[in-house]
C-alpha positions in Angstrom: -6.0 -5.9 13.3 -3.0 -4.0 14.6 -2.1 -0.8 16.4 -0.6 2.2 14.7 0.8 4.1 17.7 1.2 3.1 21.3 -1.5 4.5 23.6 -2.4 1.4 25.6 -0.8 -2.0 26.5 -0.2 -4.5 25.1 1.1 -2.7 22.0 0.7 -5.1 19.1 -2.1 -6.9 17.2 -5.2 -8.8 18.1 -7.7 -11.3 16.7 -11.5 -10.8 17.2 -14.4 -13.2 16.8 -16.8 -11.3 14.6 -19.8 -13.4 15.8 -19.2 -12.7 19.5 -17.2 -9.5 19.3 -14.7 -11.1 21.7 -10.9 -10.7 21.5 -9.5 -14.2 21.2 -5.8 -13.6 20.7 -3.4 -10.8 21.6 0.2 -10.4 20.6 2.2 -7.6 22.2 5.7 -6.4 21.7 8.0 -9.2 20.5 11.0 -9.6 22.8 12.9 -11.4 20.0 12.3 -8.7 17.4 15.3 -6.9 16.0 13.4 -3.6 16.1 11.6 -2.4 19.2 8.3 -1.2 17.9 5.0 -2.9 18.1 2.9 -1.3 15.4 1.2 -3.1 12.5 0.2 -0.7 9.7 -0.1 -3.6 7.2 -3.0 -5.9 6.7 -2.4 -9.7 7.1 -3.1 -12.1 4.3 -4.4 -15.7 4.4 -2.8 -18.3 2.1 -4.3 -21.8 2.5 -4.2 -22.6 6.2 -1.7 -19.9 7.1 -1.9 -16.2 7.9 1.1 -14.0 7.2 1.6 -10.8 9.1 4.4 -8.3 8.3 5.4 -6.2 11.3 6.9 -2.8 11.8 9.3 -4.5 14.2 11.1 -6.0 11.2 9.5 -9.5 11.5 7.3 -11.5 9.1 5.1 -13.8 11.1 3.5 -17.1 9.8 0.5 -18.3 11.7 -1.4 -21.6 11.4 -5.1 -20.7 11.6 -6.9 -24.1 11.6 -9.5 -25.4 14.1 -10.5 -21.9 15.2 -7.0 -21.3 16.6 -4.2 -18.9 15.8 -0.8 -20.5 16.4 2.5 -18.9 15.6 4.5 -21.3 13.4 7.6 -19.5 12.3 9.2 -16.0 11.7 11.5 -14.3 9.3 13.9 -11.6 10.5 16.4 -10.0 8.2 18.9 -7.2 8.0 20.6 -5.5 5.1 23.7 -3.3 4.7 21.6 -0.4 3.5 19.8 -0.2 6.8 21.3 0.9 10.1 19.0 -1.4 11.9 16.3 -4.0 11.0 13.8 -2.3 8.8 10.1 -2.2 9.6 7.4 -3.3 7.2 4.3 -1.0 6.9 2.9 -2.2 3.6 0.8 -5.3 3.2 2.1 -8.4 1.4 1.2 -9.5 -2.1 1.2 -13.2 -3.0 1.8 -15.2 -6.1 1.6 -19.0 -5.6 4.1 -19.7 -2.8 5.9 -16.4 -3.1 5.2 -13.4 -0.9 6.4 -9.8 -1.7 7.0 -7.3 1.1 8.5 -3.8 1.3 10.1 -2.0 4.2 11.0 1.5 5.4 14.6 1.2 4.2 13.5 0.9 0.6 13.9 -2.9 0.2 11.6 -5.1 -1.8 11.9 -8.8 -0.7 10.5 -12.0 -2.3 10.0 -14.7 0.3 9.2 -18.4 -0.2 6.1 -18.8 2.0 6.7 -22.5 2.4 10.2 -22.1 4.0 10.0 -18.4 4.9 13.4 -17.9 3.3 14.3 -15.0 1.0 14.3 -15.6 -2.8 15.5 -12.3 -4.2 16.0 -8.6 -3.1 15.7 -5.3 -4.8 16.4 -1.9 -3.4 14.1 0.9 -4.5 15.9 4.0 -3.1 13.6 4.9 -0.1 11.0 4.0 2.4 8.0 2.2 0.9 4.6 2.1 2.6 2.3 1.4 -0.3 1.4 -2.3 -0.9 2.9 -3.6 -4.2 0.6 -4.6 -7.0 0.9 -8.0 -8.8 -0.1 -8.7 -12.4 0.2 -11.8 -14.6 1.3 -11.1 -18.2 1.9 -14.1 -20.5 2.1 -16.4 -17.5 4.8 -14.3 -15.9 4.1 -12.3 -12.7 5.2 -8.7 -12.5 5.3 -6.4 -9.5 4.6 -2.7 -9.4 5.8 -0.6 -6.5 6.8 3.0 -5.6 8.7 4.7 -2.8 8.4 7.8 -0.7 10.7 10.8 0.0 12.1 10.1 3.4 15.7 9.0 3.4 16.4 11.2 0.4 16.0 14.4 2.4 13.6 17.3 1.9 13.4 16.9 -1.9 13.6 13.9 -4.1 11.5 11.6 -6.3 9.1 8.7 -5.9 10.6 5.9 -8.0 7.8 4.0 -9.6 9.0 0.6 -10.9 8.0 -2.6 -12.6 9.9 -5.8 -11.6 9.8 -9.4 -12.8 8.3 -11.0 -9.7 10.1 -14.3 -10.3 13.6 -12.9 -10.6 13.5 -9.3 -9.2 14.8 -7.9 -12.6 13.9 -4.3 -13.2 11.7 -3.9 -16.3 11.3 -0.1 -16.1 11.5 2.9 -13.8 10.0 6.3 -13.9 10.1 9.2 -11.3 7.7 11.7 -9.9 9.4 14.7 -8.2 8.2 15.4 -4.7 9.2 17.2 -1.5 8.7 17.0 2.2 6.9 19.8 4.1 6.8 20.7 7.8 3.9 22.1 9.9 5.6 23.3 13.1 7.2 20.2 14.6 5.4 17.8 12.3 7.0 16.7 9.0 5.0 15.2 6.2 6.8 12.8 3.9 5.9 12.7 0.2 5.7 10.1 -2.6 3.5 7.1 -3.1 1.3 5.9 -0.1 -1.7 4.2 -1.8 -1.4 1.0 -3.9 -1.3 1.3 -7.7 -4.4 0.5 -9.8 -4.2 -1.6 -13.0 -6.2 -0.3 -16.0 -8.9 -2.5 -17.5 -11.7 -2.0 -20.1 -10.8 1.0 -22.3 -7.8 1.6 -20.0 -6.1 -1.7 -20.9 -2.3 -1.3 -20.9 -2.4 1.6 -18.3 -1.5 1.7 -14.6 -2.5 4.5 -12.2 -1.0 5.8 -8.9 -1.7 8.8 -6.7 1.3 10.8 -5.3 1.8 13.2 -2.5 4.0 15.8 -4.2 3.7 18.9 -1.9 4.7 21.3 -4.7 3.9 25.0 -4.5 0.7 24.9 -6.7 0.1 21.1 -6.4 -0.3 19.0 -3.2 -1.3 15.8 -4.8 -1.8 14.2 -8.2 -3.0 11.0 -10.0 -0.6 9.8 -12.7 -1.4 7.4 -15.5 1.6 5.3 -16.8 2.0 3.0 -19.8 2.4 -0.4 -18.1 4.7 -1.7 -20.9 7.5 0.9 -20.8 6.6 3.2 -17.9 6.2 6.5 -19.6 3.7 9.0 -18.2 0.4 9.3 -20.1 -1.1 12.1 -18.1 -1.2 13.8 -14.7 -4.4 15.0 -13.0 -3.9 17.5 -10.2 -6.0 16.9 -7.0 -7.1 19.5 -4.4 -5.0 17.7 -1.8 -2.6 14.8 -1.5 -4.1 11.3 -1.3 -3.0 8.3 0.8 -6.0 6.2 0.0 -5.7 3.7 -2.8 -7.7 4.4 -6.1 -10.6 2.1 -7.1 -12.0 1.2 -10.5 -15.6 1.5 -11.7 -17.0 0.6 -15.2 -20.0 1.7 -17.1 -22.1 -0.3 -19.6 -19.6 0.7 -22.4 -16.7 -0.8 -20.3 -15.2 2.6 -19.8 -13.1 2.8 -16.6 -13.7 5.4 -14.0 -11.4 5.9 -10.9 -12.8 6.6 -7.5 -10.3 8.3 -5.1 -10.4 9.9 -1.6 -7.9 12.5 -0.4 -6.6 13.6 3.0 -8.8 16.7 3.0 -12.0 14.7 2.8 -12.6 15.1 -0.9 -13.7 12.3 -3.1 -13.2 12.2 -6.9 -14.6 10.3 -9.9 -12.0 10.5 -12.7 -12.3 9.2 -16.2 -9.5 6.7 -16.5 -8.7 7.2 -20.2 -8.2 11.0 -20.1 -7.8 12.0 -16.4 -10.8 14.3 -16.6 -12.4 14.9 -13.1 -16.1 14.0 -13.7 -17.2 14.7 -10.1 -15.6 16.0 -6.8 -17.4 16.3 -3.5 -16.2 17.1 0.1 -17.7 14.4 2.2 -15.4 13.8 5.2 -12.3 15.0 7.1 -9.5 12.7 6.0 -9.5 9.5 3.9 -6.5 7.3 4.5 -8.0 3.8 4.3 -8.6 2.2 1.0 -12.2 1.9 -0.3 -14.1 -1.2 -1.3 -17.0 -1.8 -3.7 -20.3 -3.4 -2.7 -22.7 -3.6 -5.8 -22.7 0.0 -7.1 -21.7 1.5 -3.8 -18.4 2.6 -2.4 -17.6 1.9 1.3 -14.9 4.3 2.6 -13.5 4.8 6.1 -12.8 8.3 7.3 -10.2 9.5 9.9 -13.1 11.4 11.4 -14.5 8.2 13.0 -17.1 7.7 10.2 -17.7 5.0 7.6 -19.3 6.4 4.4 -21.5 4.6 1.9 -21.4 6.4 -1.4 -23.7 5.7 -4.4 -22.3 6.2 -8.0 -24.7 6.8 -10.9 
């Protein structure tokens, strides 16, 4: 687990033994990093005997995790001409076989060979990208879905939602959702895509869903359904507030897909995937930013208000 902002030292990430509740490993600021920032918004991922950790300091770390130990094996640091400095990685990494896919706050999408920790291909998607990319296998070919924010574009712009060939980096399609930044006193709220996309299944086969922070006059956030084959919009459902939490899929006995979603005002939604109809909406917390998980027919969702909620769906 990693820190988000610096309040104590060391500023970095730690490993905990869940059986003893003891901290077993701590990694503070990296003196060799090309960007002086110790936060880790991303989640690490384990591949075979290795753990990969993207950092906001512009470094991808590869750890060996055998024999109850965490040992740093190698790192990848990179810079690009479209970034004034080394770009930080806030999204989690997606993996296909020995390829890892990371995004950064300069708008870059990078495919990395996890065996050698060397770049394979690069794509620039216009702006800062925090949402973790989604991988899907179609006809034995992996495809990557990703979307950016409105940050480097200025006060107004668009979230570019794209589909790439994950083996080559070739753009398959691109669509846009207009968004704008807003300010509350000295605080500025970026817009665009923050939660990972959700692939349609069941009666929503061929669809892909993403929630956007749009900050328009009569609309703060929305869930958009796209055709996954050509990228055109199928519908848009307006939410009470913008959502950073990733959407989650549920299915009934007829294999109809329903989408569970939490927003940044503490509202949770159950939305019919095929049509975008809001079936239920309840205010249960203060701010949902983390992604939910499913346990049986229950949703477990962390709240910014220091609560973890267990929600039953019927």
